[in-house]
C-alpha positions as CSV (number, residue, x, y, z in Angstrom):
1,X,26.2,-74.6,-37.1
2,X,25.9,-72.5,-34.0
3,X,23.2,-72.9,-31.5
4,X,23.7,-69.3,-30.2
5,X,23.9,-66.0,-32.1
6,X,25.1,-63.0,-30.2
7,X,24.2,-59.6,-31.7
8,X,25.8,-56.4,-30.4
9,X,24.3,-53.1,-31.6
10,X,25.9,-49.7,-31.2
11,X,23.1,-47.2,-31.2
12,X,23.5,-43.8,-32.8
13,X,21.2,-40.9,-33.5
14,X,21.2,-41.4,-37.3
15,X,22.6,-44.9,-37.8
16,X,23.2,-48.1,-35.9
17,X,26.0,-50.6,-36.3
18,X,25.7,-54.3,-35.5
19,X,28.1,-57.2,-35.1
20,X,27.2,-60.9,-35.1
21,X,29.3,-63.5,-33.1
22,X,28.9,-67.2,-32.8
23,X,29.5,-69.4,-29.7
24,X,33.2,-69.3,-30.1
25,X,33.3,-65.5,-30.4
26,X,34.1,-65.5,-34.1
27,X,32.6,-62.7,-36.2
28,X,29.9,-63.8,-38.6
29,X,30.1,-61.6,-41.7
30,X,31.0,-57.9,-41.7
31,X,29.7,-55.3,-39.4
32,X,26.2,-54.2,-40.5
33,X,25.4,-50.5,-40.6
34,X,21.7,-49.5,-40.9
35,X,19.7,-46.3,-40.5
36,X,18.2,-45.6,-37.1
37,X,14.6,-45.5,-38.4
38,X,11.8,-48.0,-39.2
39,X,13.1,-48.9,-42.7
40,X,16.6,-49.4,-41.4
41,X,15.4,-51.6,-38.6
42,X,13.4,-53.8,-41.0
43,X,16.5,-54.2,-43.2
44,X,18.4,-55.2,-40.1
45,X,15.7,-57.8,-39.2
46,X,16.1,-59.4,-42.7
47,X,19.8,-59.8,-42.2
48,X,19.4,-61.1,-38.7
49,X,16.9,-63.8,-39.5
50,X,18.8,-64.8,-42.7
51,X,22.0,-65.2,-40.7
52,X,20.2,-67.1,-37.9
53,X,18.6,-69.5,-40.4
54,X,21.9,-70.1,-42.2
55,X,23.6,-71.1,-39.0
56,X,20.6,-73.1,-37.8
57,X,20.6,-71.0,-34.7
58,X,18.0,-71.6,-32.0
59,X,18.9,-68.8,-29.5
60,X,19.5,-65.2,-30.3
61,X,20.8,-62.7,-27.8
62,X,20.6,-59.1,-28.8
63,X,22.2,-56.3,-26.8
64,X,22.7,-52.6,-26.9
65,X,23.5,-49.8,-24.4
66,X,20.8,-47.8,-22.8
67,X,20.8,-44.7,-24.9
68,X,17.5,-43.0,-23.9
69,X,15.2,-42.2,-26.8
70,X,17.5,-43.3,-29.6
71,X,17.1,-47.0,-28.9
72,X,13.4,-47.0,-28.3
73,X,12.1,-47.7,-31.8
74,X,14.5,-50.5,-32.4
75,X,13.7,-52.0,-29.0
76,X,10.0,-52.0,-29.8
77,X,10.7,-53.8,-33.1
78,X,13.0,-56.4,-31.6
79,X,10.5,-57.2,-28.8
80,X,7.5,-57.9,-31.0
81,X,8.7,-58.6,-34.6
82,X,7.0,-61.8,-36.0
83,X,10.2,-62.8,-37.8
84,X,11.8,-63.7,-34.4
85,X,8.8,-65.8,-33.3
86,X,10.6,-69.0,-34.4
87,X,13.7,-68.3,-32.3
88,X,14.4,-68.1,-28.6
89,X,15.3,-64.4,-28.7
90,X,16.2,-62.2,-25.8
91,X,16.9,-58.4,-25.9
92,X,19.2,-56.8,-23.3
93,X,19.6,-53.2,-22.5
94,X,23.1,-52.9,-21.0
95,X,24.5,-50.2,-18.7
96,X,27.1,-48.2,-20.6
97,X,29.3,-48.4,-17.5
98,X,29.2,-52.2,-17.8
99,X,30.3,-52.0,-21.4
100,X,33.1,-49.6,-20.7
101,X,34.5,-51.8,-17.9
102,X,34.2,-54.9,-20.1
103,X,36.0,-53.2,-22.9
104,X,39.1,-52.8,-20.6
105,X,39.9,-56.4,-21.2
106,X,40.6,-55.4,-24.8
107,X,43.3,-52.7,-24.4
108,X,44.3,-52.6,-28.1
109,X,40.8,-51.9,-29.4
110,X,40.0,-48.4,-30.8
111,X,36.9,-46.4,-30.2
112,X,34.7,-47.0,-33.2
113,X,31.1,-48.0,-33.7
114,X,32.3,-51.3,-35.1
115,X,34.4,-52.1,-32.1
116,X,31.7,-51.0,-29.6
117,X,29.2,-53.3,-31.3
118,X,31.7,-56.2,-31.1
119,X,32.3,-55.6,-27.4
120,X,28.6,-55.6,-26.7
121,X,28.2,-58.9,-28.5
122,X,31.1,-60.4,-26.7
123,X,29.7,-59.2,-23.4
124,X,26.5,-61.1,-24.2
125,X,28.5,-64.2,-25.0
126,X,30.3,-64.1,-21.6
127,X,27.1,-63.8,-19.7
128,X,26.5,-62.1,-16.3
129,X,23.7,-60.2,-17.9
130,X,20.7,-58.3,-16.4
131,X,17.2,-59.6,-16.9
132,X,16.1,-59.3,-20.6
133,X,14.5,-56.0,-21.2
134,X,10.7,-56.2,-21.7
135,X,8.3,-53.4,-22.8
136,X,5.1,-52.6,-21.0
137,X,3.5,-50.3,-23.5
138,X,0.8,-49.0,-21.1
139,X,3.6,-48.1,-18.6
140,X,5.7,-46.6,-21.3
141,X,2.9,-44.3,-22.5
142,X,2.2,-43.2,-18.9
143,X,5.9,-42.7,-18.3
144,X,6.2,-40.4,-21.3
145,X,3.1,-38.4,-20.4
146,X,4.0,-37.9,-16.8
147,X,7.6,-36.9,-17.6
148,X,6.3,-34.4,-20.2
149,X,3.8,-33.0,-17.6
150,X,6.6,-32.7,-15.1
151,X,8.7,-30.8,-17.6
152,X,5.9,-28.4,-18.4
153,X,5.3,-27.8,-14.7
154,X,9.0,-27.0,-14.2
155,X,8.9,-24.7,-17.2
156,X,5.9,-22.9,-15.9
157,X,7.4,-22.4,-12.4
158,X,10.6,-21.2,-14.0
159,X,8.8,-18.6,-16.1
160,X,6.7,-17.4,-13.2
161,X,9.8,-16.9,-11.1
162,X,11.4,-15.0,-14.0
163,X,8.2,-12.8,-14.3
164,X,8.2,-12.0,-10.6
165,X,11.9,-11.0,-10.8
166,X,11.1,-8.5,-13.6
167,X,7.9,-7.4,-12.0
168,X,9.9,-6.2,-9.0
169,X,11.6,-3.6,-11.2
170,X,8.2,-2.2,-12.1
171,X,6.0,-2.8,-9.0
172,X,8.4,-3.6,-6.2
173,X,5.7,-4.3,-3.6
174,X,3.2,-6.0,-6.0
175,X,4.0,-9.6,-4.9
176,X,4.2,-8.6,-1.2
177,X,0.9,-6.6,-1.1
178,X,-0.9,-9.2,-3.3
179,X,-3.8,-7.1,-4.5
180,X,-5.2,-10.1,-6.3
181,X,-5.7,-13.7,-5.1
182,X,-4.0,-15.0,-8.2
183,X,-1.1,-12.7,-9.2
184,X,-1.0,-14.5,-12.6
185,X,-4.7,-14.3,-13.2
186,X,-6.4,-12.4,-16.0
187,X,-7.2,-9.2,-14.1
188,X,-3.8,-9.0,-12.4
189,X,-2.0,-9.6,-15.7
190,X,-4.0,-6.7,-17.2
191,X,-2.9,-4.4,-14.4
192,X,0.7,-5.4,-14.7
193,X,0.8,-4.9,-18.5
194,X,-1.4,-1.8,-18.9
195,X,-0.2,0.4,-16.1
196,X,3.3,1.8,-16.0
197,X,3.6,2.6,-12.3
198,X,1.8,2.4,-8.9
199,X,1.4,6.2,-9.2
200,X,-0.6,5.8,-12.4
201,X,-3.0,3.4,-10.7
202,X,-3.3,5.6,-7.6
203,X,-4.1,8.7,-9.7
204,X,-6.9,7.0,-11.7
205,X,-10.5,7.9,-10.7
206,X,-12.1,5.1,-8.6
207,X,-14.9,4.7,-11.0
208,X,-12.6,4.3,-14.0
209,X,-10.4,1.8,-12.0
210,X,-13.5,-0.2,-11.0
211,X,-14.7,-0.3,-14.6
212,X,-11.3,-1.4,-15.7
213,X,-11.2,-4.3,-13.2
214,X,-14.8,-5.3,-14.1
215,X,-14.0,-5.4,-17.8
216,X,-10.7,-7.2,-17.5
217,X,-11.9,-9.7,-14.9
218,X,-15.2,-10.2,-16.6
219,X,-17.0,-9.5,-13.4
220,X,-20.8,-9.0,-13.4
221,X,-21.7,-5.7,-11.8
222,X,-24.1,-6.0,-8.8
223,X,-26.1,-3.1,-10.2
224,X,-27.0,-5.0,-13.4
């Protein structure tokens, strides 16, 4: 019988590896490898709850390193799975630097998924842990949306800068003279793409140039 069960999980892009330890730091069973997807997580939950029940465990501490997106789905499941409702379970996201430093007390250990999961579980057993990781789903959704929007804005700015660099080779004074309020607008884009040089624009009859701008900019003529 063990009142505590310590579960270390080494997260990978395609598979995860977990190790179970009891109060004394003894391994419980073999290391468990499972796919990093919903089906794999469900199979892990079956093994976890079966082990906890067989040991008459009351408290379960589960830890894994912060691995960005790779650990999100498993974290969601561990935080809300009904199978853990009968246990006092806590989920910890651990700083990889903390695990690396803790691993130094085991100089003879190799670098394998099995060993990393063991070190994480043993770190849970020794304590000095951060607050258990909780999930605010509303915040998480907003976080993903704002980060994606920020990425899109950075990409747009980068592409606009690249366009202006290439535009200088064709119309060196275009950005400086700013013939249009929005250099990336519909009319301006038509001028940039459909004329080969400033001389071609200058030699075009005024009536034709006006008609071109009206058409491309969808401007309603005052004479209509």
